[in-house]
C-alpha positions in Angstrom: -54.5 -27.3 15.0 -57.4 -25.0 15.9 -57.7 -23.9 12.3 -58.3 -27.5 11.3 -61.1 -27.8 13.9 -62.6 -24.5 12.6 -62.4 -25.7 9.0 -64.1 -29.0 10.0 -66.9 -27.1 11.7 -67.3 -24.9 8.6 -67.4 -28.0 6.3 -70.0 -29.7 8.5 -72.2 -26.5 8.6 -71.9 -26.2 4.8 -73.1 -29.8 4.5 -76.1 -28.9 6.7 -76.9 -25.9 4.5 -76.9 -28.2 1.4 -80.0 -29.9 2.8 -81.7 -26.7 3.8 -80.1 -23.6 2.2 -82.3 -21.2 4.1 -81.7 -22.5 7.6 -81.1 -19.3 9.5 -79.6 -21.0 12.5 -77.0 -22.9 10.5 -76.3 -19.9 8.3 -75.7 -17.7 11.4 -73.4 -20.4 13.0 -71.5 -20.6 9.7 -71.1 -16.8 9.5 -69.7 -16.8 13.1 -67.2 -19.5 12.1 -66.0 -17.4 9.3 -65.7 -14.4 11.6 -63.6 -16.6 13.9 -61.1 -17.5 11.1 -61.0 -13.9 9.8 -62.9 -14.3 6.6 -64.9 -11.2 7.1 -66.2 -11.0 3.5 -67.8 -14.5 3.6 -69.2 -13.8 7.1 -70.7 -10.5 5.9 -72.2 -12.2 2.8 -73.8 -14.9 4.9 -75.3 -12.5 7.5 -76.7 -10.2 4.8 -78.1 -13.2 2.9 -79.6 -14.5 6.1 -81.3 -11.2 7.0 -82.6 -10.7 3.5 -84.3 -14.1 3.7 -85.2 -14.0 7.4 -85.6 -10.4 8.8 -86.8 -11.8 12.1 -83.4 -13.4 12.8 -82.8 -10.8 15.5 -79.4 -12.0 16.8 -77.8 -11.7 13.4 -78.3 -7.9 13.2 -76.0 -7.4 16.2 -73.2 -9.7 14.8 -73.4 -8.1 11.4 -73.2 -4.6 13.0 -70.2 -5.6 15.0 -68.5 -7.0 11.9 -69.1 -3.8 10.0 -67.8 -1.7 12.9 -64.7 -3.8 12.8 -64.0 -3.0 9.2 -64.7 0.7 9.6 -68.2 0.8 8.1 -69.8 2.6 11.0 -72.7 4.2 9.0 -73.7 0.8 7.6 -73.4 -0.8 11.1 -75.7 1.9 12.5 -78.2 1.1 9.8 -78.2 -2.6 10.6 -78.5 -1.9 14.3 -81.6 0.3 13.6 -83.1 -2.5 11.5 -82.4 -4.9 14.3 -84.0 -2.8 16.9 -87.2 -2.6 14.7 -87.1 -6.4 14.3 -86.5 -7.0 18.0 -89.3 -4.7 19.0 -91.7 -6.5 16.6 -90.7 -9.8 18.1 -90.9 -8.7 21.7 -87.2 -9.5 22.2 -86.4 -6.9 24.9 -83.0 -8.2 25.7 -81.9 -8.2 22.0 -83.4 -4.7 21.6 -81.4 -3.4 24.5 -78.2 -5.0 23.2 -78.7 -3.5 19.8 -79.6 -0.1 21.3 -76.5 -0.1 23.4 -74.3 -1.0 20.4 -76.0 1.8 18.4 -75.6 4.3 21.1 -72.0 3.5 21.7 -71.1 3.7 18.0 -73.1 6.9 17.4 -71.3 8.6 20.3 -67.9 8.0 18.7 
């Protein structure tokens, strides 16, 4: 039953993207839905596409990094955390910077 609800949300978000394919908020939400159902490849594609088009979408760096950590791509995750810290600092997003820094530090200590 939950999978049906997840798929309904995914379809609705895809409809929203049709009207504005570069909507970072919708693309981020869609990527998170794909993470939730275990479609890591699609979630990764969406996060990477989002960040290529909108490098100021600070929250997406953390989620992409965590996704990459989860599939064993630690070096790439560290790289995305670094890019996110740069973007967060530029945007004055201290909380996001601190979260990215903590994720970076935790992963680099492993």
